[in-house]
N, C-alpha and C positions, 0 to 999 in steps of 0.2 A: 686591607683585610687579607689574611693568609689564605693560601690554597685550601687548607683544611677547613678553615672557617666558612670560605665561600661555599665549598661543596656540601658542607653540613647545612648551611642556611638554605641553599637551593633544594636539598633533599627534604628539609623541614617544609618548605613551600609545596614541594611535590606530594608530601604526605597530607598536608592541609587540603590541597586541591582535590586529591583522591577522596578525602573524607567529605568534602562539600558535594562532590559528585555523587558519592555513595548515598548521602542523605537525600539529595534531589531525586535520584532515580527511585530510592525507596518511597519517597512521598508520592511520586507519580504512579508506582505500583499500587500503593495502598488507596489512592483516590481515584484511580482510572483502571477499571478491570480490563478495558480493551488494550491497554498498553501491555502487550503480552511479553515483551522482552525486558521490561524495566527492572524486575527483581533480579534477573540475571546480570544485568549491567551494574546494579547496585552491589552484588556479590563480587563482581569482578573488581569494582573500585575498592571494595572492602579488603579484598586480597592485596590490592596495591598498597593499602596503608600498612598491612602486615609485612609486606616486602621491604618498605621503607624503614620500619622498625627494625627489621632484621640487619639492614645496612648499618644502623647506628650500633647494634649489638655486636656486629662483626669485630669492631675495633678493640673490644675488650677480651677477645678470644685468644687463649694460648694456642689452641688447635683450631684453625679457621675452617677446617674441611667440613664438619657437620652443618655449621650455620651457612657455610658457602652453598653446600647442596641444597639446603632449604631455600635460600634466596633464589637459586637457579629454578627450582621447581615450583616455588610459590608464584613467581612472576609469570611463568608459563600457565599456571593455573588461572592467574588473573586474566590473561589474554584469552584463555579458552572459555571462561565463563562469559566475558564480554562477547566473544564470537558467537556463543549460543544465544545471548540476548539480542544481538543485531539480527541473527537469523529468525528468531522468533517474531521480532517486530516486522520484518519484511516478509513474513509468512512463507518462508522458504525452510526446506529441511536442513538442518545444520549438516556441514560436511563431515559426518562421523567417520567415514572411512579414512579421509585425509587426516583428520585430528588424531585418530587412534594411531595411524602410522608415525605421525610426528612424535607422539608420546612414546611409542616403543623405541624409536631411534633415539630419542632424549634419554630414556632410561638406560639404553645401552651405551650411550655416550658418557654417562656420569663417571663410571670407574675410569674411563680413558682420560676425560678432561681434567679430573682432580688428581690424576697421578702424573700429569704433564707439568713441565716448568711454567709457573704462573707468569702470565703477561706475555708469553710468546705470540708470534703472529698466528700459529696454528691453534694455540689454545683459545685465542680470541675469536677466530674464525669458527672454530667448533661450538664455542660458548654462544655465539650470537646466531648460529644457524636455525635452531628451533624457533627463535623469536621471529626471524625473518620469514620462515615458512608460514607460522601462524598468522602473522600480521598481513602476509600477502593473500591468505585465505579471505580476510575481511573483504578486501576490494573486489576480488573474484566473485565472492558470494553475492555482494550488492549488485554488481554489474549483472550477473546471471539472473537476479530477481526480476529484472525488466523495468525497474523503477529508474527513470532517467531524467528526473526533474533536476533543477539546479542545485538544490541541497544534496540530492543523492550523489550527483556527480562531484560535488565538493568533497563529500565524505569519501567517495572512492579515491580521489586525489590525495586526501590526507593520509589514507592508508597506504597508498603507494609511497609517499614521502617517508612515513614511518618505517616501512619495509626497507627502503633504500638507506635510511639512517643506520639501521641494524647491520646492513651488508657493509656500510663503509667504516663502521666503528673500528675494526682492526687496523685498517690503514691510518685512520685518523690518530689512533693510539701511538702508532710508530712515529707519526710526525711530531706530536707534542710531548711524548714520553708518558710513561705510566709507572706505577709502583712496582716494587720488587716482591711485596707480600700483600696478601688480601687485606691484612689490617692496616696498611698504609695507603690503601685505595683512596680514602677520603681526603688525603693530603696533597693530591695531585691536581694539577690544572686540568688534566683529562676528565677527572670525576666532575669537577665544577662545570665544564662545558657540556659533558654527557648528560648530567642531570638537568642543566638549563634546556637543552634540546628536548629532553623527555617531558618537562613540565610544559613546554609550549605546545608540543604535539598533544599532550593529554588535554589541555585546556581547550584547544581548537576542536579536537574530536569530541569531547563532551559536550561543549556548546552546540556544535553542529547537530549531534545526535539528539539533544534536547529540542532543538528547533524542528528537526525531522518528526520527532514524537508530537510536538505541539501542532505541526501542520496536519499530520495524519489524523490526530485526535479531532481537530477542528473539522476536517473533511467528514469524518465518521458522524460527528454530531450534526453537521448539516444534512448529510444523507438520511440520518434517522428522522430529522425534522421534516424531510420532504417525502418520506415513505409512508404509505398507508399500512398500518400494522395488520390489518385483516387480510387484505389481498396481496400484500407484498409488492405492489407496483407503486409508482409515485402517487402522491396525493395531489389535490388541485394545485396547491401552491408550487410544488416540485414540478409538476407537469407544465404549468405555465412558464416557469423560469426556464426550463430546459427547451421547451418548444420555441419561446421568443428568441433564445440564443441561436437555435437552429435556423429559424426564419431569417434572423439577421444575417447569418453566414450565407444563406441561400441568396438573400437579397444583394449582399455585397459581391457575390461571385457570379451573379446572373446577369441577364441583359446583354450577353456578348454575341448572341445569335448562333452559338455553337450547337452541336448536336449532342453534347455530353449531358450529365445530370445536374449541372449547375443551375441554380435558380428554380429548381423543381421540388415540389413537396405535396403530399396528399395527407389530408386529415379525415380520419374515420371516427365518427361519433356513434356509440353503441349503448344500447339500453335493454335491460332484461325485461321481458314481456311478463305482464301479470305478476309483478314481483310482490305487490301488496297482498295478493291472494296467497302466495307462498308463505308469507309471514303469518297471515291470518289463520291459515289452514294447518300449518306445520310447526309454527313458531319461529321466533327470531334466530334462534340457533341454526335451524335448517336454512333460513335465508342467508346467514352468514356463510355457511358452507357452499351454497350455490354461488355466492359472490366470488368466494376464493377459487372455486373451480373454473369459473369463467374467466377471472383474471389470469389464471394459470394457462388457459387455452390461448388467450390473447397474446401472452408473452412468449409461449412456445412457438406459435405460428409466425411471429414477427420476425422479419429479416434483421441482420445486423445493423445497428445504428438507429433502429426504431425507437420511439419514445412511447411508453405505455403508461397510462395514468387512470386512476379512479377519481372522477371529477365531481361526483355526487353520490348519493346513496347506492343506487343501482346503475349509475350512468359512468361510462367509461370513454376514453378517447385514446386514439393512437395516431402518432405522426410518423409518416414515412418519408423522411428526407431523400431527395433525389428520385422520387417515384412519380409516375404518371398516373392519370385518372384510371387507367385500365389495371395497373398494379394494385391500387387501392381497392378496386371493385373485386378483383380476384382474391385479395387477402380476406377482405370482409365476407365474401361468399364462402370461402374455405372454412373460416371460423364459425359462420352461421350454420353450415350444413354439419360440421363436427359436433357443435354443441347441441343441435337439435336431435342428433343421432345418438349421443352419449347417454349411457345409463349412469346416473350419479346417485349412488346409494348413500345420500346425505342423511345421516342420523336416522336411518331406517325408512326414509322417504323413497318409495319405489315409483317414480314417475319421471317423465322427461320434461325438459325445459326448453325455452327457445329465447332468442334475442333479435332485435332489429337494429339495422345499421344505416347510417347516412355517410356518403362519401363526397368530399369537395376537393377540387384541385386548387392549389395556390395560384392566385392571379398575380400579375406584375404589381409591385409596390403595395401589396396587400398585407395588412397586420393581422395578428392573431384573432382579435375580436371579430373582424369580418369573416375570416376563414371559419372560425367557430359557429358563427351565425348561419352561414350557408350550409355547413355540415349538419347542424341541428335542424335546419328547415327540411333537409332531405331525410333526416331520421324521422321527423314528424309525418312526412309523406309515407314512409315505410310503416309507421304505426297505424296511420289512417287507412292504408291499403290492405290491412288485415294481419299485420305483424309477421314476424319470423321471415323478413325479406330484407333485401339491400336495394337502397334507392341512391341516386347520385344527384348532386346539385343541378338543377335545371340549366343554369348558365353554363356549366361545364359540358353539357351534351353536344356532340358534333351536330351540325346542321343536317337535317333530313334531305337526301338527294331528291331532286324533282325529276320525274320521269320525262324524258324527251328533251331535258335541258341540253343545250349545246356545250 
């Protein structure tokens, strides 16, 4: 197969791959509203199809400059749209300043590049410079997003490889030779190898980006399934899953006799007082408002790493990993006092509310059901003692010192 046919064949593959990914990202955008960057990625791949079509058109042009300028700018547009799409997906602000600077430099370079001798080392270096800069922004932006899971790191590595390829293309063209005119580009070995490298990077990047979107979409679906829509905290299923994982970690790292926080955790059970009376007197909408306010107070007062959940109608639970019984009691008392003193104008209801709390410290080798039972027992004691108070599990109380003991 001749170099021209090989380059054209690979360019056709490139065009087909870009089309496949354009459709794939468009479908993702249409079926999943949370995939924020998919439509931009679809647009970027669509511009890649246009770019490949212009490459085929270039061979038939008597004056290659107009089509050559279009190819130069269309491909940079494809990279720009894809960069915006990746930024949207990672929930970071697109690097507008850097992108604008690249585009300004590119526009200024157009008359310079297309007045130079085609195929020279300086021509190729200036031609690839905007692509290198835009591609480098991909990796920098993903890295700065703070997402460092394996797929994210792989995506960063692919962007680095692509940027280096653009940087090395001028030198590679010198080694294998290139065309004397733009119309003869497709007949060169350089074109075949360059297009082959592009299609490999495109396929790898597209597949990894789709995997990233699938991973993040799945995580969002799990989060929604484990979140209570009324209170905004975890539902019982989510609370138990996250708490069991935290207790497993505490158990695996505990038992070393050290003075650090490993192997420690406190569970706080909370229940709104006289909640049925709130619903009966003011309606369920007012009761929902009280639940939402109480959940917000629990979450705002919780330290980093705490797990907050609504485990029943008006019942809540909070796990404080690495905490002592005293920490849990102080937290519960702070929320209790703040909630009792707060004026919550929920749907015109002008009255104050209260909640009761039970606190239990994690025992060695204890599982969640046992810890939950002891915290609930302490909560029942708070209810029986008059409500609007905090009680700790009896087994967790320190022994009372005996007067006169040696």
